[in-house]
C-alpha positions as CSV (number, residue, x, y, z in Angstrom):
1,M,32.1,-33.1,25.1
2,P,32.3,-29.3,23.6
3,G,34.6,-29.4,20.7
4,K,37.1,-26.9,19.7
5,N,37.4,-23.5,21.3
6,G,33.8,-24.6,23.4
7,S,31.8,-24.8,20.2
8,A,29.3,-26.7,21.6
9,R,28.3,-24.1,24.2
10,A,28.4,-21.8,21.6
11,G,26.1,-23.7,18.9
12,A,23.4,-23.9,21.9
13,A,23.6,-20.2,22.7
14,A,22.9,-19.3,18.9
15,K,20.1,-21.8,18.7
16,G,18.2,-20.2,21.2
17,A,18.8,-16.5,20.2
18,S,17.3,-17.8,16.7
19,S,14.2,-19.0,18.4
20,D,13.1,-15.9,20.5
21,R,13.7,-13.5,17.6
22,P,10.8,-13.5,14.6
23,A,12.1,-15.0,11.5
24,E,10.8,-11.5,9.8
25,R,10.2,-7.9,10.7
26,V,7.6,-6.2,8.6
27,F,8.6,-2.5,8.2
28,A,6.0,-1.1,5.8
29,T,3.0,-2.7,3.9
30,N,2.2,-1.0,0.6
31,R,-2.1,-1.4,1.5
32,K,-3.0,0.8,-1.7
33,A,-1.8,-1.7,-4.1
34,F,-4.0,-4.7,-3.1
35,H,-6.9,-2.4,-3.2
36,D,-5.4,-0.6,-6.8
37,Y,-4.2,-4.1,-8.6
38,E,-4.5,-7.6,-9.2
39,I,-1.5,-8.8,-7.9
40,L,-0.2,-11.8,-10.8
41,E,3.6,-13.0,-9.1
42,A,5.6,-12.0,-6.5
43,L,8.9,-12.3,-5.3
44,E,11.6,-11.2,-2.8
45,A,14.3,-8.7,-3.8
46,G,16.9,-6.8,-1.8
47,I,17.4,-3.6,-1.3
48,E,20.5,-1.1,-1.7
49,L,20.3,1.1,1.1
50,T,22.5,3.6,2.8
51,G,23.3,3.6,6.7
52,T,21.0,6.3,7.4
53,E,18.7,5.1,5.2
54,I,18.5,1.7,7.0
55,K,18.5,3.6,10.7
56,S,15.0,5.2,9.5
57,V,13.6,1.9,7.7
58,R,14.1,-0.1,10.8
59,A,12.3,3.1,12.8
60,G,9.3,2.5,10.3
61,K,9.5,6.3,8.9
62,L,8.6,4.7,5.1
63,N,6.0,5.2,2.6
64,L,5.5,2.7,-0.3
65,R,2.4,4.2,-1.2
66,D,3.1,5.7,-4.8
67,S,6.2,3.6,-5.5
68,Y,7.0,1.4,-8.5
69,A,10.2,-0.6,-10.2
70,R,11.0,-0.2,-13.6
71,V,14.2,-1.7,-15.3
72,Q,17.1,0.1,-16.8
73,D,20.6,-0.9,-18.2
74,G,19.9,-4.6,-16.9
75,E,19.0,-3.4,-13.3
76,I,15.4,-2.9,-11.1
77,W,15.2,0.3,-9.8
78,L,13.0,1.6,-7.1
79,Y,11.2,5.1,-7.4
80,N,9.1,6.7,-5.2
81,M,9.8,5.4,-2.3
82,H,9.5,8.1,0.5
83,I,12.1,6.9,3.1
84,S,12.3,10.3,5.6
85,P,15.6,11.6,6.9
86,Y,17.0,10.2,10.0
87,D,16.4,12.3,13.1
88,Q,20.3,11.8,14.6
89,G,21.6,12.0,10.7
90,N,24.0,14.9,10.1
91,R,25.0,16.9,6.7
92,W,25.1,13.5,4.9
93,N,22.0,12.3,5.8
94,H,20.3,10.7,2.8
95,E,17.8,12.2,-0.2
96,P,14.2,11.0,0.8
97,L,12.7,10.1,-2.7
98,R,16.4,9.3,-4.7
99,P,16.1,5.9,-6.8
100,R,17.0,3.1,-5.0
101,R,18.5,-0.2,-6.6
102,L,16.9,-3.4,-5.9
103,L,19.0,-6.8,-5.7
104,L,18.2,-10.1,-7.8
105,H,19.6,-12.6,-9.9
106,R,20.0,-11.7,-13.7
107,G,17.5,-14.4,-14.5
108,E,15.1,-12.8,-12.4
109,I,15.8,-9.3,-13.7
110,G,15.0,-11.1,-17.6
111,R,12.1,-12.4,-16.7
112,L,10.6,-9.3,-15.0
113,A,11.6,-7.2,-17.7
114,V,9.9,-9.0,-20.2
115,K,6.6,-9.0,-18.0
116,S,6.7,-5.2,-17.0
117,Q,7.1,-4.5,-21.1
118,E,3.4,-6.4,-21.3
119,Q,0.5,-4.4,-22.1
120,G,-1.1,-2.9,-18.5
121,L,1.2,-4.6,-16.3
122,T,4.0,-2.9,-13.9
123,L,6.0,-3.7,-11.1
124,V,4.9,-2.3,-7.4
125,P,6.3,-3.4,-4.0
126,L,4.0,-4.6,-1.7
127,R,5.8,-4.8,1.6
128,M,9.2,-4.3,3.2
129,Y,10.9,-6.2,6.1
130,A,13.7,-7.5,7.6
131,K,15.1,-11.3,7.3
132,K,18.1,-12.8,8.9
133,G,18.9,-8.7,9.7
134,H,18.9,-7.6,6.0
135,A,16.5,-5.5,4.4
136,K,14.0,-7.3,1.8
137,L,11.2,-6.2,-0.7
138,E,8.6,-7.3,-1.6
139,L,8.1,-7.2,-5.3
140,A,5.2,-7.8,-7.2
141,V,4.0,-8.0,-11.2
142,V,0.4,-6.3,-10.9
143,R,-2.0,-5.5,-13.6
144,G,-4.8,-2.5,-12.7
145,K,-8.0,-3.1,-11.6
146,R,-11.4,-1.3,-13.4
147,Q,-13.3,0.5,-11.0
148,Y,-16.0,-2.2,-11.5
149,D,-13.5,-4.9,-10.2
150,K,-13.0,-2.9,-6.7
151,R,-16.8,-2.6,-6.4
152,A,-17.0,-6.4,-6.7
153,A,-13.8,-7.1,-4.3
154,I,-15.4,-4.3,-1.7
155,A,-18.9,-6.0,-1.4
156,E,-17.2,-9.9,-1.3
157,R,-15.5,-8.3,1.3
158,E,-18.4,-6.7,3.2
159,S,-20.8,-10.1,2.6
160,K,-18.1,-12.1,3.8
161,R,-17.9,-10.0,6.7
162,E,-21.6,-9.8,7.0
163,L,-21.9,-13.9,6.9
164,D,-19.3,-13.8,9.7
165,R,-20.8,-11.8,12.0
166,I,-24.2,-14.2,11.5
167,V,-22.4,-17.1,12.2
168,K,-20.8,-15.6,15.6
169,E,-24.1,-14.3,16.7
170,A,-25.9,-17.7,16.0
171,Y,-23.0,-19.5,17.8
172,A,-22.9,-16.3,20.6
173,G,-27.1,-16.9,21.4
174,G,-26.8,-20.7,21.7
175,R,-25.5,-20.6,24.7
């Protein structure tokens, strides 16, 4: 029996629509951060964007490679994230490298401020994605890797790849 204003039908349509769409859509990933840094902690933050910025982000025209975050006056700001100007934007198009404010709770900002003051730790974005229609940024507290750490990680990855290839050939050869 439908409720007031046919709410039973509207609820069923809303449930079906949510299952068709993915929960998160990744716009960009900072692959260099996974290579250059040891990730200690990661958390989700909202990001304040203008209209032409979010249109460019949805088109995938952004770069997280050299970006970093810093705490200033009780707020966290993201620097060096390049969002290309929107193609159909007019004279009020956005500045590609402007600092952008991250949206976090006050307690999270305080905790990140303390951690970022520690020697050798910094705040780096790992990926940008959409969640329930809102732009989100995965922000991480990281420590820079030494050159030998990078070499060890590459050697470990290559040995795992080689082992997987041998196992695959062994099972494929048995048929």
